[in-house]
N, C-alpha and C positions, 0 to 999 in steps of 0.2 A: 816420350821415351821411357820405355819399361825399365824398373830398377833390375840391376843385375844382381846375380847370387853373390859376386865378389863385392859390390857395392853394398849389399845388406849385410854381409858379414864384418864389411868394415865399420859401418854404423852401429851395427850391434857391438863390437868391441870396443868403439868409440864411448860408446854410453855407459858400458860397463866401466871404462877406465875413467872417464869424469866421474862417474859415480862413486866409484871407490876412492879416488884422489880427494874430492870432496868432503867424503867422510872422514878421511884421514886428516885433513885440513882443520875439519870441525873438532876432530879428537884432540887435536895439538893444541889447538886454541882454546879449548875447555879446560886441559890438565896444564898448560902454563899458566891461565888465569886463576885456576884453582891454587896453583903452587905460590902465585905472586900476591895473592890475598893481603890487605893490610892486616897487621898483627894487632892484638888488643892488650899488647903488655905495656904500650907507652902510657907514661903518667899523663893525666889531664894538665892541659895547659903547654904541653910540650911544643915548642916551634922549632921549625929550621929558616936558617937564613941562606938565602939561594945566591947565587953568583952576581946577580944585577942589585942585590941590596935588598930585594923584598923580602918581607918574614911571612912564613906559612904555618900554619899548623901542621904539624907532624902526620897526623891521620890523613889530612887532605892530600899534602903532598904524596904521600903513599898511594892514595887511592890515583891520583894524576899517573904516577909511575906506572902502576897498573894498567890503567887506560891507555898510555901511549904505547907501552909494551906489546898490548893485546892487539892495538891497530897496526902497528908496525908487523907482527907476526902474520896477522890476518892478510894484510897486503902482501908482502911476501909469500906466503903461502898460496894465494891466489894466482899472483905471476907464475910461481913455479908451477902449478896446477896447469895453467894455460899453456906454459912450454912442454910439459911433459905430454899433454892432450894431443898437442900440434905433432909432436914427434911419435906418440903412440899410434896415433890414426895413420899418419904416412906409413907406420911399420907395419900396423895391421892390413892396410892396403897391399903391400908388397908382399905378405906373408899371404894374404888370401890368393893373391895370383899366382905364387908359386904352387899353393896347395892345391889349385882347382885348374893347374897346368894339365892334368892327366884328361880332366873333363874337355878341356878344350882339344885335346887330340884325339879322345872319343869322337867328339863332334865334327873335326875336321877328316877324321878317317870316315867316318859314316857318309858323310858327303862325297867323299871320292868313290865311294864304293858302286859297283856296277858289275853286271855279270862277267865283264873282261876284267874287272880288277879286284876279285875276291881274295887275291894273294896280299891286300893292304891291310897291316897289323899295326898296333900301338908299339909293341914291344917296349914296354916300360922299364926303366933301367934304374928307377930312384929307390926312395926308402921303401922296406918292405912293411907296409901299413894297408889301412883300409882301401884307399885310393891306388895301391897296388893291385890289391884284390880285385877293384873295379876294373882295372884295365887288364890283367888276367882273364877275368870272366869274359871279359869283350872279346877278347881274341880266341878264346875257347868256343865263345859263339858263332864267330866268323869261320873258324877251323869246321864246326858242325855246318853251318851253312854252305860253306863250300864243299863239304863231302855231300851234302844233299844235292846240291848243283851237278857236281859230276856224276851222282849216281842217276840222275834224271836224263842228263846227256847222254851217257853209256845206253840208259835203257832206250833213249828213243833211236839213238844209233842204231844198237843191234836189233832192235825191233824191226826198224825200216829196212835193214839190210836183209835180216834173216827171212822176214815175210814176202819179200820178192820172190823167193823160189816157188813156194807153194801158190801164191797169186798168179803168179806166172804159168804155173801147170795147168790151174784151172781155167785162165783166158785161153790158153791155146786149146785145150780141149774143147771149150765150148767153140770158139772159133772155127777149129778145124771140122766139128761136127755140123755146125749150123752152115759152113759153106759147102756140105756135100748133099745136095738136093736128091740123092739116092738113099740117105740115111735111113735105117730101118729102126724099128723099135730096140733091136739089140745093139746098134751102135748109141742109142740114146742112154741106154741102160749102162753101158760100158762108160759113157761118158759120165753118167752120173756118180757111177763106182768112184772114178778117179776124182771127181770133183769133192767126192765126200771124204775120202782119204786124204788130199790136199787140205780140206777145211779142217779136220780133225788133227792134223798136224801141225796146222798154223794156231789153232786152239791150245793146243798142247804147249807149243813154244811160247804165247802170250801167257800162259799160265805160269811157265817156268821162268820166265822173264820176271813177271811180278814177283815170284818167291824170292828170285836173286835181288832184286831192288828194295823188297821190304826187309830182307836179312841184311844187307848192307846198311840201310838207313839205320838198324837197330845196332851197329857195330859202336861200341864205346858209350853207348846210353843204356838207360834203366828200360827194361823190356815193357812194352805196353801191358802185355799179357803174361802172366808167371802162375804155372801151376806146377805140382811135382808130377813127374812122368817116368816111366820106364823104359829106358832104351831097349830092354829086350824085348818087350811088349811091343813095340813100335816095328822092330825088327821082324817078329814073328809075322805081324799083320801084313809088313811089305813080302814076305815070303810067300804067304798064302796068296796075295794079288796076284803073284807072279807065278803061280803052281802051273798053269797051262803052258807058259811059255817055258818053264823048266823041265815039263814031260816033253815037250815038242822036241827041244833038243837035245834031249836025255842027259842031263844033267844030274850028277851025284852030288847031294847036298850033306854037308855034316854039320850039325848043330851043336852048340854049347852054351845055350842060353842062359846064364843066371841073372839073378836081379841085377839092374844097374840104374839106381835111382838118381834122377837129376831134376833140377828146378829149372822152369824156363816156358818159353813158347811152345805150348803142346803142336800147332799146325807145323812151326818150323821144324821141330825136332822128329815129327813124323815123314816130314819131308826128308831130312838129313837121312834117317834111316832108309827111306823108299830109295832114294836116287842111289844110295850105296849097292842095294840090293840090285836094283834096275840096270846099273852098269855092270854088275859082276854078272849078270846073267845074260845081258846083251851084247857084250863085247868078251865071249866065250867061246871055246870050241865045242863042236859037237861032241856029245858023250864027254865033256871035259867035267871038272869037280868045282864047287863052290863051298866054301866053308865061312862060317859065322860064329863068333864068340863075343860073350858080354860077360862083365862083373863088375865089381868095387872091391876097393880095400878101406873106404869108409871115407876117404878123403878126395878121392876121384874115382868115378865111374869111366868104365871104357867099352868100346865097340870095336872089333876087329871084323873086317870083311875082305876075303880073299877069293880070288879064283884064276884058273888056268885058261889063260887069252893069248893075245897078240902079244908079242916080245916087245918090250920097251926099255929101252936105255935108260938108265937113272940119271944121267944128265939131262934128259928130255923129259922127266917128271914133273919138274916146275912149269913147264909150259901147259900140261894138263889142267891146270888151276884157272887157265884163261879162257874167256867165254869161247865158245863155238871150235874148241879144239879137242882133238883126242889124239890116242898114240897112233903114230905113223902116219897121220893126216891132217892138213890144216882145217878141213872143212868136215862139217858132222854127215852121215849119212842119213837114210831115212828113217832110220830106227831110233832115233834118239834127237834131243834138242842141242846136244853138245854142251849143257850147262850144269852137267851133274856134278863134277867136282867145284866148278864155282860156287854152286850154291852150298854144298858142304862146307866149304872153308868159309862163306859168308856166314851162314849158322853159328859154325864153331866160334867166329871172333865175335859173334852177338851174344855168346854164352859164356864168353870168357874161356874159351878150351882152345883145342889145337888139333891139327889133323897132320898124320904123317904118310906117306907113301913110299911101299917099297916094292922096286922092280925085280920081281923074281927070275931067276935063272931059268931059261926055257920058256918063260913066257907068263903073262899074268901080273897080277898087281895084288898087294896086300896093304888096305887102308885100315888105318887105327885112329879112330876118334877119341879123345879124351876131355871130358868134361867135368866140373866140380859136383862133387856129389851130393844129393840131397841130405845125407847124412853127416856132411861136413860140420864143423863147429862154426858158428857164424863168427865175422871177422869184426873186433871192437877196435 
């Protein structure tokens, strides 16, 4: 039988109690014996007549009294020490059990945990002490684990669901082409082009899902990668990357990019700016407008991206943050993954920021991202 922590704490408290009690009894015995020591002021030859008629020397009688009192004190002290030790050890056992109750709750909760029972929590309601801190830390850890499991399940579900379309397109094209005995080189080239486009879309979808999962996993936690970045630079790079698409559909671009320094994961922040610009370009009208602004007030840095596009009711804006949703339809088209604003919100959450979307009268959206500035004073 292994010694439990409760038993070890009880034994430790018992040893300390018995040791302290023994020292106290010894000190009391020494002090009393010193206080009752025989006096040297008696005249030589002084005697004392006892009740039984015996006659003793006064000094001898005093020494007998001191010895008797000392023995009586020592005996009663040891009896009292034994009684106090028994009561103290029993009390220590009960107190140790009560103090260790949260540990038992942690153990019981951990044993009950499974993929289907990640909602189990200790929810300690006792005294706010170190044990309560342990219970709260354990609950917070379970919250993070549950969030990670949810993100993983969403990733798997979304990936399997959305990858069916490009995979089905590839399989259909291959089957149709191979079943045609008279297919020529041009048919095979056309099939190869379709398969390549579908594979590129599948690859882009997987990349977007990975960014979304990574962003959601960072929410509420310290970022694994931290560096000072400028939202204006990331936005300018995103505009440059989309320049051909902008020219193709004849968009008029208005830029007012002032420095917007932030601290965070450079890859995620670049993806945030890229998604906003890509959405503003792809979900726009021919010869429409696109505008971007950025800046900082020393405490917060912001990025605003707006466009003239499809008309969206303000009541439908919250649904735009859901994966694979866009304004006016449930499913995404061939031009995007449908994860743009989902990724933007996840990146903002991971960096302690906010994102607001305004549906413009006449069509289009204006998205405002606000993040803590790199120039903001550190919290104390």
